[in-house]
PDB file of all heavy atoms in Angstrom:
ATOM      1  N   MET A   1       8.588 -15.097   5.825  1.00  0.00           N
ATOM      2  CA  MET A   1       7.292 -14.755   5.253  1.00  0.00           C
ATOM      3  C   MET A   1       7.408 -14.233   3.843  1.00  0.00           C
ATOM      4  O   MET A   1       6.626 -14.547   2.975  1.00  0.00           O
ATOM      5  CB  MET A   1       6.618 -13.704   6.163  1.00  0.00           C
ATOM      6  CG  MET A   1       5.247 -13.276   5.672  1.00  0.00           C
ATOM      7  SD  MET A   1       4.469 -12.108   6.732  1.00  0.00           S
ATOM      8  CE  MET A   1       4.915 -10.601   5.979  1.00  0.00           C
ATOM      9  N   LEU A   2       8.379 -13.387   3.583  1.00  0.00           N
ATOM     10  CA  LEU A   2       8.501 -12.763   2.284  1.00  0.00           C
ATOM     11  C   LEU A   2       9.313 -13.574   1.253  1.00  0.00           C
ATOM     12  O   LEU A   2       9.340 -13.264   0.122  1.00  0.00           O
ATOM     13  CB  LEU A   2       9.165 -11.375   2.407  1.00  0.00           C
ATOM     14  CG  LEU A   2       8.414 -10.361   3.258  1.00  0.00           C
ATOM     15  CD1 LEU A   2       9.215  -9.092   3.458  1.00  0.00           C
ATOM     16  CD2 LEU A   2       7.056 -10.057   2.685  1.00  0.00           C
ATOM     17  N   ARG A   3      10.027 -14.617   1.794  1.00  0.00           N
ATOM     18  CA  ARG A   3      10.927 -15.342   0.963  1.00  0.00           C
ATOM     19  C   ARG A   3      10.301 -15.945  -0.325  1.00  0.00           C
ATOM     20  O   ARG A   3      10.900 -15.940  -1.352  1.00  0.00           O
ATOM     21  CB  ARG A   3      11.541 -16.505   1.770  1.00  0.00           C
ATOM     22  CG  ARG A   3      12.729 -17.149   1.103  1.00  0.00           C
ATOM     23  CD  ARG A   3      13.416 -18.053   2.021  1.00  0.00           C
ATOM     24  NE  ARG A   3      13.839 -17.214   3.188  1.00  0.00           N
ATOM     25  CZ  ARG A   3      14.890 -17.380   3.904  1.00  0.00           C
ATOM     26  NH1 ARG A   3      15.663 -18.431   3.690  1.00  0.00           N
ATOM     27  NH2 ARG A   3      15.199 -16.619   4.900  1.00  0.00           N
ATOM     28  N   LYS A   4       9.029 -16.415  -0.253  1.00  0.00           N
ATOM     29  CA  LYS A   4       8.429 -17.012  -1.458  1.00  0.00           C
ATOM     30  C   LYS A   4       8.209 -15.965  -2.555  1.00  0.00           C
ATOM     31  O   LYS A   4       8.222 -16.310  -3.726  1.00  0.00           O
ATOM     32  CB  LYS A   4       7.147 -17.752  -1.123  1.00  0.00           C
ATOM     33  CG  LYS A   4       6.013 -16.870  -0.722  1.00  0.00           C
ATOM     34  CD  LYS A   4       4.791 -17.634  -0.471  1.00  0.00           C
ATOM     35  CE  LYS A   4       3.590 -16.744  -0.186  1.00  0.00           C
ATOM     36  NZ  LYS A   4       2.355 -17.424  -0.067  1.00  0.00           N
ATOM     37  N   ASN A   5       8.014 -14.703  -2.196  1.00  0.00           N
ATOM     38  CA  ASN A   5       7.818 -13.663  -3.173  1.00  0.00           C
ATOM     39  C   ASN A   5       9.074 -12.846  -3.526  1.00  0.00           C
ATOM     40  O   ASN A   5       9.068 -12.103  -4.490  1.00  0.00           O
ATOM     41  CB  ASN A   5       6.725 -12.687  -2.766  1.00  0.00           C
ATOM     42  CG  ASN A   5       5.377 -13.340  -2.627  1.00  0.00           C
ATOM     43  OD1 ASN A   5       5.042 -14.174  -3.439  1.00  0.00           O
ATOM     44  ND2 ASN A   5       4.613 -12.960  -1.658  1.00  0.00           N
ATOM     45  N   TYR A   6      10.104 -13.010  -2.733  1.00  0.00           N
ATOM     46  CA  TYR A   6      11.289 -12.221  -2.807  1.00  0.00           C
ATOM     47  C   TYR A   6      12.125 -12.578  -4.091  1.00  0.00           C
ATOM     48  O   TYR A   6      12.569 -11.693  -4.791  1.00  0.00           O
ATOM     49  CB  TYR A   6      12.127 -12.398  -1.562  1.00  0.00           C
ATOM     50  CG  TYR A   6      13.397 -11.610  -1.519  1.00  0.00           C
ATOM     51  CD1 TYR A   6      13.458 -10.272  -1.858  1.00  0.00           C
ATOM     52  CD2 TYR A   6      14.584 -12.248  -1.125  1.00  0.00           C
ATOM     53  CE1 TYR A   6      14.599  -9.560  -1.797  1.00  0.00           C
ATOM     54  CE2 TYR A   6      15.756 -11.524  -1.112  1.00  0.00           C
ATOM     55  CZ  TYR A   6      15.750 -10.222  -1.412  1.00  0.00           C
ATOM     56  OH  TYR A   6      16.921  -9.530  -1.357  1.00  0.00           O
ATOM     57  N   LYS A   7      12.295 -13.804  -4.379  1.00  0.00           N
ATOM     58  CA  LYS A   7      12.974 -14.287  -5.587  1.00  0.00           C
ATOM     59  C   LYS A   7      14.407 -13.808  -5.735  1.00  0.00           C
ATOM     60  O   LYS A   7      14.938 -13.688  -6.844  1.00  0.00           O
ATOM     61  CB  LYS A   7      12.200 -13.978  -6.834  1.00  0.00           C
ATOM     62  CG  LYS A   7      10.739 -14.346  -6.835  1.00  0.00           C
ATOM     63  CD  LYS A   7      10.479 -15.621  -7.520  1.00  0.00           C
ATOM     64  CE  LYS A   7       9.039 -15.883  -7.760  1.00  0.00           C
ATOM     65  NZ  LYS A   7       8.300 -16.687  -6.905  1.00  0.00           N
ATOM     66  N   GLY A   8      15.074 -13.418  -4.626  1.00  0.00           N
ATOM     67  CA  GLY A   8      16.490 -13.071  -4.670  1.00  0.00           C
ATOM     68  C   GLY A   8      16.845 -11.751  -5.275  1.00  0.00           C
ATOM     69  O   GLY A   8      18.002 -11.426  -5.483  1.00  0.00           O
ATOM     70  N   GLY A   9      15.867 -10.928  -5.634  1.00  0.00           N
ATOM     71  CA  GLY A   9      16.149  -9.587  -6.164  1.00  0.00           C
ATOM     72  C   GLY A   9      16.546  -8.582  -5.099  1.00  0.00           C
ATOM     73  O   GLY A   9      16.789  -8.954  -3.932  1.00  0.00           O
ATOM     74  N   ASP A  10      16.639  -7.365  -5.414  1.00  0.00           N
ATOM     75  CA  ASP A  10      16.984  -6.320  -4.440  1.00  0.00           C
ATOM     76  C   ASP A  10      15.785  -6.102  -3.545  1.00  0.00           C
ATOM     77  O   ASP A  10      14.714  -5.706  -3.975  1.00  0.00           O
ATOM     78  CB  ASP A  10      17.300  -5.024  -5.214  1.00  0.00           C
ATOM     79  CG  ASP A  10      17.594  -3.856  -4.341  1.00  0.00           C
ATOM     80  OD1 ASP A  10      18.161  -4.087  -3.221  1.00  0.00           O
ATOM     81  OD2 ASP A  10      17.307  -2.744  -4.740  1.00  0.00           O
ATOM     82  N   PHE A  11      15.982  -6.317  -2.260  1.00  0.00           N
ATOM     83  CA  PHE A  11      14.902  -6.223  -1.264  1.00  0.00           C
ATOM     84  C   PHE A  11      14.302  -4.803  -1.202  1.00  0.00           C
ATOM     85  O   PHE A  11      13.089  -4.663  -1.104  1.00  0.00           O
ATOM     86  CB  PHE A  11      15.348  -6.655   0.102  1.00  0.00           C
ATOM     87  CG  PHE A  11      14.275  -6.592   1.143  1.00  0.00           C
ATOM     88  CD1 PHE A  11      13.240  -7.575   1.159  1.00  0.00           C
ATOM     89  CD2 PHE A  11      14.230  -5.602   2.073  1.00  0.00           C
ATOM     90  CE1 PHE A  11      12.246  -7.498   2.112  1.00  0.00           C
ATOM     91  CE2 PHE A  11      13.234  -5.543   3.031  1.00  0.00           C
ATOM     92  CZ  PHE A  11      12.206  -6.498   3.022  1.00  0.00           C
ATOM     93  N   ASP A  12      15.161  -3.804  -1.230  1.00  0.00           N
ATOM     94  CA  ASP A  12      14.635  -2.417  -1.159  1.00  0.00           C
ATOM     95  C   ASP A  12      13.736  -2.114  -2.320  1.00  0.00           C
ATOM     96  O   ASP A  12      12.654  -1.476  -2.152  1.00  0.00           O
ATOM     97  CB  ASP A  12      15.797  -1.393  -1.138  1.00  0.00           C
ATOM     98  CG  ASP A  12      16.562  -1.440   0.176  1.00  0.00           C
ATOM     99  OD1 ASP A  12      15.948  -1.811   1.204  1.00  0.00           O
ATOM    100  OD2 ASP A  12      17.733  -1.063   0.192  1.00  0.00           O
ATOM    101  N   SER A  13      14.068  -2.585  -3.513  1.00  0.00           N
ATOM    102  CA  SER A  13      13.209  -2.344  -4.698  1.00  0.00           C
ATOM    103  C   SER A  13      11.900  -3.073  -4.528  1.00  0.00           C
ATOM    104  O   SER A  13      10.852  -2.562  -4.864  1.00  0.00           O
ATOM    105  CB  SER A  13      13.921  -2.817  -5.938  1.00  0.00           C
ATOM    106  OG  SER A  13      15.032  -2.070  -6.199  1.00  0.00           O
ATOM    107  N   TRP A  14      11.992  -4.336  -4.022  1.00  0.00           N
ATOM    108  CA  TRP A  14      10.794  -5.122  -3.823  1.00  0.00           C
ATOM    109  C   TRP A  14       9.834  -4.495  -2.850  1.00  0.00           C
ATOM    110  O   TRP A  14       8.633  -4.368  -3.088  1.00  0.00           O
ATOM    111  CB  TRP A  14      11.154  -6.535  -3.372  1.00  0.00           C
ATOM    112  CG  TRP A  14      10.008  -7.432  -3.247  1.00  0.00           C
ATOM    113  CD1 TRP A  14       9.419  -8.198  -4.232  1.00  0.00           C
ATOM    114  CD2 TRP A  14       9.176  -7.640  -2.089  1.00  0.00           C
ATOM    115  NE1 TRP A  14       8.324  -8.859  -3.747  1.00  0.00           N
ATOM    116  CE2 TRP A  14       8.168  -8.557  -2.414  1.00  0.00           C
ATOM    117  CE3 TRP A  14       9.211  -7.154  -0.796  1.00  0.00           C
ATOM    118  CZ2 TRP A  14       7.207  -8.963  -1.528  1.00  0.00           C
ATOM    119  CZ3 TRP A  14       8.257  -7.598   0.121  1.00  0.00           C
ATOM    120  CH2 TRP A  14       7.281  -8.478  -0.271  1.00  0.00           C
ATOM    121  N   ILE A  15      10.349  -4.036  -1.702  1.00  0.00           N
ATOM    122  CA  ILE A  15       9.498  -3.460  -0.688  1.00  0.00           C
ATOM    123  C   ILE A  15       8.919  -2.129  -1.085  1.00  0.00           C
ATOM    124  O   ILE A  15       7.804  -1.792  -0.752  1.00  0.00           O
ATOM    125  CB  ILE A  15      10.212  -3.369   0.709  1.00  0.00           C
ATOM    126  CG1 ILE A  15       9.249  -3.337   1.867  1.00  0.00           C
ATOM    127  CG2 ILE A  15      11.144  -2.217   0.802  1.00  0.00           C
ATOM    128  CD1 ILE A  15       8.521  -4.604   2.081  1.00  0.00           C
ATOM    129  N   GLN A  16       9.689  -1.324  -1.892  1.00  0.00           N
ATOM    130  CA  GLN A  16       9.137  -0.062  -2.392  1.00  0.00           C
ATOM    131  C   GLN A  16       8.018  -0.342  -3.376  1.00  0.00           C
ATOM    132  O   GLN A  16       6.967   0.381  -3.341  1.00  0.00           O
ATOM    133  CB  GLN A  16      10.230   0.760  -3.023  1.00  0.00           C
ATOM    134  CG  GLN A  16      11.157   1.382  -2.083  1.00  0.00           C
ATOM    135  CD  GLN A  16      12.321   2.072  -2.700  1.00  0.00           C
ATOM    136  OE1 GLN A  16      12.513   2.020  -3.911  1.00  0.00           O
ATOM    137  NE2 GLN A  16      13.143   2.718  -1.884  1.00  0.00           N
ATOM    138  N   ALA A  17       8.136  -1.346  -4.249  1.00  0.00           N
ATOM    139  CA  ALA A  17       7.074  -1.698  -5.238  1.00  0.00           C
ATOM    140  C   ALA A  17       5.865  -2.197  -4.437  1.00  0.00           C
ATOM    141  O   ALA A  17       4.704  -1.841  -4.810  1.00  0.00           O
ATOM    142  CB  ALA A  17       7.592  -2.716  -6.165  1.00  0.00           C
ATOM    143  N   PHE A  18       6.050  -2.978  -3.402  1.00  0.00           N
ATOM    144  CA  PHE A  18       4.919  -3.465  -2.609  1.00  0.00           C
ATOM    145  C   PHE A  18       4.190  -2.298  -1.945  1.00  0.00           C
ATOM    146  O   PHE A  18       2.992  -2.247  -1.993  1.00  0.00           O
ATOM    147  CB  PHE A  18       5.489  -4.447  -1.520  1.00  0.00           C
ATOM    148  CG  PHE A  18       4.407  -4.888  -0.565  1.00  0.00           C
ATOM    149  CD1 PHE A  18       3.574  -5.953  -0.978  1.00  0.00           C
ATOM    150  CD2 PHE A  18       4.252  -4.330   0.651  1.00  0.00           C
ATOM    151  CE1 PHE A  18       2.629  -6.405  -0.084  1.00  0.00           C
ATOM    152  CE2 PHE A  18       3.281  -4.768   1.550  1.00  0.00           C
ATOM    153  CZ  PHE A  18       2.424  -5.767   1.134  1.00  0.00           C
ATOM    154  N   CYS A  19       4.917  -1.382  -1.370  1.00  0.00           N
ATOM    155  CA  CYS A  19       4.317  -0.217  -0.722  1.00  0.00           C
ATOM    156  C   CYS A  19       3.521   0.573  -1.736  1.00  0.00           C
ATOM    157  O   CYS A  19       2.398   1.039  -1.465  1.00  0.00           O
ATOM    158  CB  CYS A  19       5.377   0.646  -0.024  1.00  0.00           C
ATOM    159  SG  CYS A  19       4.739   2.087   0.791  1.00  0.00           S
ATOM    160  N   GLN A  20       4.076   0.796  -2.888  1.00  0.00           N
ATOM    161  CA  GLN A  20       3.413   1.536  -3.978  1.00  0.00           C
ATOM    162  C   GLN A  20       2.091   0.897  -4.376  1.00  0.00           C
ATOM    163  O   GLN A  20       1.101   1.561  -4.535  1.00  0.00           O
ATOM    164  CB  GLN A  20       4.307   1.714  -5.180  1.00  0.00           C
ATOM    165  CG  GLN A  20       3.786   2.623  -6.222  1.00  0.00           C
ATOM    166  CD  GLN A  20       3.636   4.048  -5.783  1.00  0.00           C
ATOM    167  OE1 GLN A  20       4.404   4.535  -4.926  1.00  0.00           O
ATOM    168  NE2 GLN A  20       2.669   4.760  -6.294  1.00  0.00           N
ATOM    169  N   ARG A  21       2.132  -0.427  -4.523  1.00  0.00           N
ATOM    170  CA  ARG A  21       0.905  -1.172  -4.923  1.00  0.00           C
ATOM    171  C   ARG A  21      -0.095  -1.208  -3.759  1.00  0.00           C
ATOM    172  O   ARG A  21      -1.339  -1.092  -4.036  1.00  0.00           O
ATOM    173  CB  ARG A  21       1.239  -2.648  -5.255  1.00  0.00           C
ATOM    174  CG  ARG A  21       1.885  -2.820  -6.565  1.00  0.00           C
ATOM    175  CD  ARG A  21       1.933  -4.351  -6.909  1.00  0.00           C
ATOM    176  NE  ARG A  21       2.375  -5.183  -5.827  1.00  0.00           N
ATOM    177  CZ  ARG A  21       3.604  -5.518  -5.556  1.00  0.00           C
ATOM    178  NH1 ARG A  21       4.583  -5.070  -6.327  1.00  0.00           N
ATOM    179  NH2 ARG A  21       3.912  -6.347  -4.594  1.00  0.00           N
ATOM    180  N   LYS A  22       0.335  -1.368  -2.551  1.00  0.00           N
ATOM    181  CA  LYS A  22      -0.572  -1.560  -1.427  1.00  0.00           C
ATOM    182  C   LYS A  22      -1.095  -0.304  -0.780  1.00  0.00           C
ATOM    183  O   LYS A  22      -2.278  -0.197  -0.494  1.00  0.00           O
ATOM    184  CB  LYS A  22       0.194  -2.408  -0.393  1.00  0.00           C
ATOM    185  CG  LYS A  22      -0.578  -2.814   0.787  1.00  0.00           C
ATOM    186  CD  LYS A  22      -1.485  -4.004   0.461  1.00  0.00           C
ATOM    187  CE  LYS A  22      -2.145  -4.517   1.738  1.00  0.00           C
ATOM    188  NZ  LYS A  22      -3.002  -5.628   1.505  1.00  0.00           N
ATOM    189  N   TYR A  23      -0.205   0.675  -0.544  1.00  0.00           N
ATOM    190  CA  TYR A  23      -0.577   1.834   0.232  1.00  0.00           C
ATOM    191  C   TYR A  23      -0.665   3.104  -0.518  1.00  0.00           C
ATOM    192  O   TYR A  23      -1.333   4.048  -0.124  1.00  0.00           O
ATOM    193  CB  TYR A  23       0.410   1.980   1.387  1.00  0.00           C
ATOM    194  CG  TYR A  23       0.433   0.769   2.284  1.00  0.00           C
ATOM    195  CD1 TYR A  23       1.531  -0.073   2.289  1.00  0.00           C
ATOM    196  CD2 TYR A  23      -0.621   0.456   3.135  1.00  0.00           C
ATOM    197  CE1 TYR A  23       1.547  -1.212   3.072  1.00  0.00           C
ATOM    198  CE2 TYR A  23      -0.617  -0.657   3.920  1.00  0.00           C
ATOM    199  CZ  TYR A  23       0.494  -1.515   3.887  1.00  0.00           C
ATOM    200  OH  TYR A  23       0.517  -2.593   4.660  1.00  0.00           O
ATOM    201  N   ASN A  24       0.012   3.236  -1.671  1.00  0.00           N
ATOM    202  CA  ASN A  24       0.002   4.454  -2.437  1.00  0.00           C
ATOM    203  C   ASN A  24      -0.779   4.384  -3.686  1.00  0.00           C
ATOM    204  O   ASN A  24      -0.656   5.215  -4.604  1.00  0.00           O
ATOM    205  CB  ASN A  24       1.469   4.889  -2.719  1.00  0.00           C
ATOM    206  CG  ASN A  24       2.280   5.135  -1.464  1.00  0.00           C
ATOM    207  OD1 ASN A  24       1.749   5.501  -0.438  1.00  0.00           O
ATOM    208  ND2 ASN A  24       3.564   5.003  -1.553  1.00  0.00           N
ATOM    209  N   SER A  25      -1.580   3.362  -3.825  1.00  0.00           N
ATOM    210  CA  SER A  25      -2.405   3.171  -5.020  1.00  0.00           C
ATOM    211  C   SER A  25      -3.535   4.154  -4.996  1.00  0.00           C
ATOM    212  O   SER A  25      -3.939   4.675  -4.006  1.00  0.00           O
ATOM    213  CB  SER A  25      -2.956   1.719  -5.074  1.00  0.00           C
ATOM    214  OG  SER A  25      -3.908   1.520  -4.035  1.00  0.00           O
ATOM    215  N   ASP A  26      -4.139   4.409  -6.151  1.00  0.00           N
ATOM    216  CA  ASP A  26      -5.248   5.276  -6.236  1.00  0.00           C
ATOM    217  C   ASP A  26      -6.443   4.816  -5.408  1.00  0.00           C
ATOM    218  O   ASP A  26      -7.130   5.616  -4.758  1.00  0.00           O
ATOM    219  CB  ASP A  26      -5.712   5.430  -7.740  1.00  0.00           C
ATOM    220  CG  ASP A  26      -4.754   6.203  -8.561  1.00  0.00           C
ATOM    221  OD1 ASP A  26      -3.918   6.963  -8.032  1.00  0.00           O
ATOM    222  OD2 ASP A  26      -4.790   6.062  -9.792  1.00  0.00           O
ATOM    223  N   PHE A  27      -6.642   3.481  -5.392  1.00  0.00           N
ATOM    224  CA  PHE A  27      -7.758   2.917  -4.577  1.00  0.00           C
ATOM    225  C   PHE A  27      -7.495   3.225  -3.102  1.00  0.00           C
ATOM    226  O   PHE A  27      -8.478   3.664  -2.401  1.00  0.00           O
ATOM    227  CB  PHE A  27      -7.820   1.434  -4.826  1.00  0.00           C
ATOM    228  CG  PHE A  27      -8.867   0.774  -3.954  1.00  0.00           C
ATOM    229  CD1 PHE A  27     -10.216   0.851  -4.274  1.00  0.00           C
ATOM    230  CD2 PHE A  27      -8.492   0.014  -2.850  1.00  0.00           C
ATOM    231  CE1 PHE A  27     -11.164   0.279  -3.473  1.00  0.00           C
ATOM    232  CE2 PHE A  27      -9.440  -0.550  -2.045  1.00  0.00           C
ATOM    233  CZ  PHE A  27     -10.786  -0.467  -2.374  1.00  0.00           C
ATOM    234  N   SER A  28      -6.311   2.999  -2.600  1.00  0.00           N
ATOM    235  CA  SER A  28      -6.035   3.218  -1.207  1.00  0.00           C
ATOM    236  C   SER A  28      -6.190   4.666  -0.816  1.00  0.00           C
ATOM    237  O   SER A  28      -6.756   5.005   0.241  1.00  0.00           O
ATOM    238  CB  SER A  28      -4.637   2.720  -0.838  1.00  0.00           C
ATOM    239  OG  SER A  28      -4.350   2.936   0.487  1.00  0.00           O
ATOM    240  N   ILE A  29      -5.677   5.517  -1.662  1.00  0.00           N
ATOM    241  CA  ILE A  29      -5.817   7.004  -1.419  1.00  0.00           C
ATOM    242  C   ILE A  29      -7.301   7.392  -1.384  1.00  0.00           C
ATOM    243  O   ILE A  29      -7.706   8.150  -0.493  1.00  0.00           O
ATOM    244  CB  ILE A  29      -5.049   7.777  -2.447  1.00  0.00           C
ATOM    245  CG1 ILE A  29      -3.537   7.519  -2.244  1.00  0.00           C
ATOM    246  CG2 ILE A  29      -5.352   9.290  -2.362  1.00  0.00           C
ATOM    247  CD1 ILE A  29      -2.669   8.003  -3.370  1.00  0.00           C
ATOM    248  N   GLU A  30      -8.096   6.899  -2.303  1.00  0.00           N
ATOM    249  CA  GLU A  30      -9.526   7.231  -2.307  1.00  0.00           C
ATOM    250  C   GLU A  30     -10.253   6.695  -1.124  1.00  0.00           C
ATOM    251  O   GLU A  30     -11.120   7.343  -0.556  1.00  0.00           O
ATOM    252  CB  GLU A  30     -10.150   6.731  -3.580  1.00  0.00           C
ATOM    253  CG  GLU A  30     -11.661   6.939  -3.695  1.00  0.00           C
ATOM    254  CD  GLU A  30     -12.109   8.387  -3.559  1.00  0.00           C
ATOM    255  OE1 GLU A  30     -11.335   9.307  -3.852  1.00  0.00           O
ATOM    256  OE2 GLU A  30     -13.269   8.631  -3.160  1.00  0.00           O
ATOM    257  N   MET A  31      -9.927   5.452  -0.701  1.00  0.00           N
ATOM    258  CA  MET A  31     -10.585   4.897   0.483  1.00  0.00           C
ATOM    259  C   MET A  31     -10.222   5.713   1.739  1.00  0.00           C
ATOM    260  O   MET A  31     -11.127   5.945   2.551  1.00  0.00           O
ATOM    261  CB  MET A  31     -10.138   3.416   0.620  1.00  0.00           C
ATOM    262  CG  MET A  31     -10.768   2.524  -0.390  1.00  0.00           C
ATOM    263  SD  MET A  31     -12.604   2.539  -0.420  1.00  0.00           S
ATOM    264  CE  MET A  31     -12.986   1.907   1.141  1.00  0.00           C
ATOM    265  N   SER A  32      -9.005   6.098   1.826  1.00  0.00           N
ATOM    266  CA  SER A  32      -8.601   6.934   3.000  1.00  0.00           C
ATOM    267  C   SER A  32      -9.350   8.235   3.023  1.00  0.00           C
ATOM    268  O   SER A  32      -9.825   8.704   4.052  1.00  0.00           O
ATOM    269  CB  SER A  32      -7.092   7.163   2.984  1.00  0.00           C
ATOM    270  OG  SER A  32      -6.404   5.979   3.112  1.00  0.00           O
ATOM    271  N   ARG A  33      -9.499   8.852   1.863  1.00  0.00           N
ATOM    272  CA  ARG A  33     -10.244  10.126   1.719  1.00  0.00           C
ATOM    273  C   ARG A  33     -11.711   9.903   2.107  1.00  0.00           C
ATOM    274  O   ARG A  33     -12.279  10.717   2.857  1.00  0.00           O
ATOM    275  CB  ARG A  33     -10.106  10.679   0.314  1.00  0.00           C
ATOM    276  CG  ARG A  33     -10.741  12.084   0.161  1.00  0.00           C
ATOM    277  CD  ARG A  33     -11.088  12.417  -1.305  1.00  0.00           C
ATOM    278  NE  ARG A  33     -12.110  11.509  -1.821  1.00  0.00           N
ATOM    279  CZ  ARG A  33     -13.422  11.682  -1.598  1.00  0.00           C
ATOM    280  NH1 ARG A  33     -13.849  12.629  -0.803  1.00  0.00           N
ATOM    281  NH2 ARG A  33     -14.263  10.857  -2.138  1.00  0.00           N
ATOM    282  N   SER A  34     -12.290   8.832   1.616  1.00  0.00           N
ATOM    283  CA  SER A  34     -13.712   8.584   1.844  1.00  0.00           C
ATOM    284  C   SER A  34     -13.970   8.309   3.331  1.00  0.00           C
ATOM    285  O   SER A  34     -14.947   8.833   3.879  1.00  0.00           O
ATOM    286  CB  SER A  34     -14.171   7.378   1.034  1.00  0.00           C
ATOM    287  OG  SER A  34     -14.064   7.616  -0.325  1.00  0.00           O
ATOM    288  N   VAL A  35     -13.102   7.573   3.952  1.00  0.00           N
ATOM    289  CA  VAL A  35     -13.293   7.283   5.402  1.00  0.00           C
ATOM    290  C   VAL A  35     -13.138   8.554   6.236  1.00  0.00           C
ATOM    291  O   VAL A  35     -13.921   8.793   7.142  1.00  0.00           O
ATOM    292  CB  VAL A  35     -12.296   6.172   5.883  1.00  0.00           C
ATOM    293  CG1 VAL A  35     -12.259   6.085   7.366  1.00  0.00           C
ATOM    294  CG2 VAL A  35     -12.656   4.846   5.236  1.00  0.00           C
ATOM    295  N   LYS A  36     -12.171   9.401   5.861  1.00  0.00           N
ATOM    296  CA  LYS A  36     -12.003  10.652   6.555  1.00  0.00           C
ATOM    297  C   LYS A  36     -13.241  11.502   6.453  1.00  0.00           C
ATOM    298  O   LYS A  36     -13.724  12.070   7.449  1.00  0.00           O
ATOM    299  CB  LYS A  36     -10.776  11.372   6.007  1.00  0.00           C
ATOM    300  CG  LYS A  36     -10.479  12.679   6.684  1.00  0.00           C
ATOM    301  CD  LYS A  36      -9.243  13.351   6.092  1.00  0.00           C
ATOM    302  CE  LYS A  36      -9.004  14.675   6.794  1.00  0.00           C
ATOM    303  NZ  LYS A  36      -7.913  15.405   6.207  1.00  0.00           N
ATOM    304  N   LYS A  37     -13.789  11.585   5.293  1.00  0.00           N
ATOM    305  CA  LYS A  37     -15.003  12.362   5.049  1.00  0.00           C
ATOM    306  C   LYS A  37     -16.159  11.767   5.848  1.00  0.00           C
ATOM    307  O   LYS A  37     -16.935  12.518   6.447  1.00  0.00           O
ATOM    308  CB  LYS A  37     -15.316  12.390   3.541  1.00  0.00           C
ATOM    309  CG  LYS A  37     -16.387  13.366   3.141  1.00  0.00           C
ATOM    310  CD  LYS A  37     -15.860  14.761   3.267  1.00  0.00           C
ATOM    311  CE  LYS A  37     -16.819  15.724   2.685  1.00  0.00           C
ATOM    312  NZ  LYS A  37     -16.502  17.110   2.997  1.00  0.00           N
ATOM    313  N   TYR A  38     -16.292  10.493   5.807  1.00  0.00           N
ATOM    314  CA  TYR A  38     -17.389   9.795   6.554  1.00  0.00           C
ATOM    315  C   TYR A  38     -17.252  10.067   8.058  1.00  0.00           C
ATOM    316  O   TYR A  38     -18.262  10.310   8.721  1.00  0.00           O
ATOM    317  CB  TYR A  38     -17.301   8.255   6.256  1.00  0.00           C
ATOM    318  CG  TYR A  38     -18.328   7.488   7.032  1.00  0.00           C
ATOM    319  CD1 TYR A  38     -19.652   7.448   6.595  1.00  0.00           C
ATOM    320  CD2 TYR A  38     -17.998   6.806   8.166  1.00  0.00           C
ATOM    321  CE1 TYR A  38     -20.636   6.694   7.296  1.00  0.00           C
ATOM    322  CE2 TYR A  38     -18.946   6.066   8.900  1.00  0.00           C
ATOM    323  CZ  TYR A  38     -20.266   6.020   8.443  1.00  0.00           C
ATOM    324  OH  TYR A  38     -21.161   5.302   9.093  1.00  0.00           O
ATOM    325  N   LEU A  39     -16.034  10.002   8.640  1.00  0.00           N
ATOM    326  CA  LEU A  39     -15.831  10.188  10.047  1.00  0.00           C
ATOM    327  C   LEU A  39     -15.981  11.629  10.526  1.00  0.00           C
ATOM    328  O   LEU A  39     -16.153  11.856  11.695  1.00  0.00           O
ATOM    329  CB  LEU A  39     -14.459   9.628  10.447  1.00  0.00           C
ATOM    330  CG  LEU A  39     -14.346   8.143  10.314  1.00  0.00           C
ATOM    331  CD1 LEU A  39     -12.892   7.725  10.648  1.00  0.00           C
ATOM    332  CD2 LEU A  39     -15.338   7.378  11.197  1.00  0.00           C
ATOM    333  N   GLU A  40     -15.989  12.533   9.600  1.00  0.00           N
ATOM    334  CA  GLU A  40     -16.191  13.987  10.004  1.00  0.00           C
ATOM    335  C   GLU A  40     -17.569  14.185  10.670  1.00  0.00           C
ATOM    336  O   GLU A  40     -17.720  15.117  11.420  1.00  0.00           O
ATOM    337  CB  GLU A  40     -16.035  14.884   8.738  1.00  0.00           C
ATOM    338  CG  GLU A  40     -14.639  15.067   8.310  1.00  0.00           C
ATOM    339  CD  GLU A  40     -14.507  15.939   7.058  1.00  0.00           C
ATOM    340  OE1 GLU A  40     -15.564  16.325   6.511  1.00  0.00           O
ATOM    341  OE2 GLU A  40     -13.373  16.129   6.626  1.00  0.00           O
ATOM    342  N   ASN A  41     -18.513  13.343  10.326  1.00  0.00           N
ATOM    343  CA  ASN A  41     -19.866  13.500  10.876  1.00  0.00           C
ATOM    344  C   ASN A  41     -19.936  13.018  12.319  1.00  0.00           C
ATOM    345  O   ASN A  41     -20.987  13.230  12.958  1.00  0.00           O
ATOM    346  CB  ASN A  41     -20.849  12.742  10.034  1.00  0.00           C
ATOM    347  CG  ASN A  41     -21.023  13.312   8.610  1.00  0.00           C
ATOM    348  OD1 ASN A  41     -20.928  14.510   8.446  1.00  0.00           O
ATOM    349  ND2 ASN A  41     -21.142  12.480   7.644  1.00  0.00           N
ATOM    350  N   PHE A  42     -18.921  12.379  12.791  1.00  0.00           N
ATOM    351  CA  PHE A  42     -19.002  11.815  14.159  1.00  0.00           C
ATOM    352  C   PHE A  42     -18.228  12.613  15.146  1.00  0.00           C
ATOM    353  O   PHE A  42     -17.268  13.091  15.143  1.00  0.00           O
ATOM    354  CB  PHE A  42     -18.536  10.351  14.183  1.00  0.00           C
ATOM    355  CG  PHE A  42     -19.482   9.432  13.487  1.00  0.00           C
ATOM    356  CD1 PHE A  42     -19.277   9.059  12.180  1.00  0.00           C
ATOM    357  CD2 PHE A  42     -20.667   9.022  14.062  1.00  0.00           C
ATOM    358  CE1 PHE A  42     -20.137   8.252  11.534  1.00  0.00           C
ATOM    359  CE2 PHE A  42     -21.571   8.217  13.424  1.00  0.00           C
ATOM    360  CZ  PHE A  42     -21.308   7.799  12.140  1.00  0.00           C
TER     361      PHE A  42
END
């Protein structure tokens, strides 16, 4: 699955960069905060 994007570089570096873009981005952090705030009402 990852082979087309891997390009033979260091896998650990690639997966860390992916995690940073996907899960630790400002957008992701803000969405998580917003959902948590929204769910407090339930």
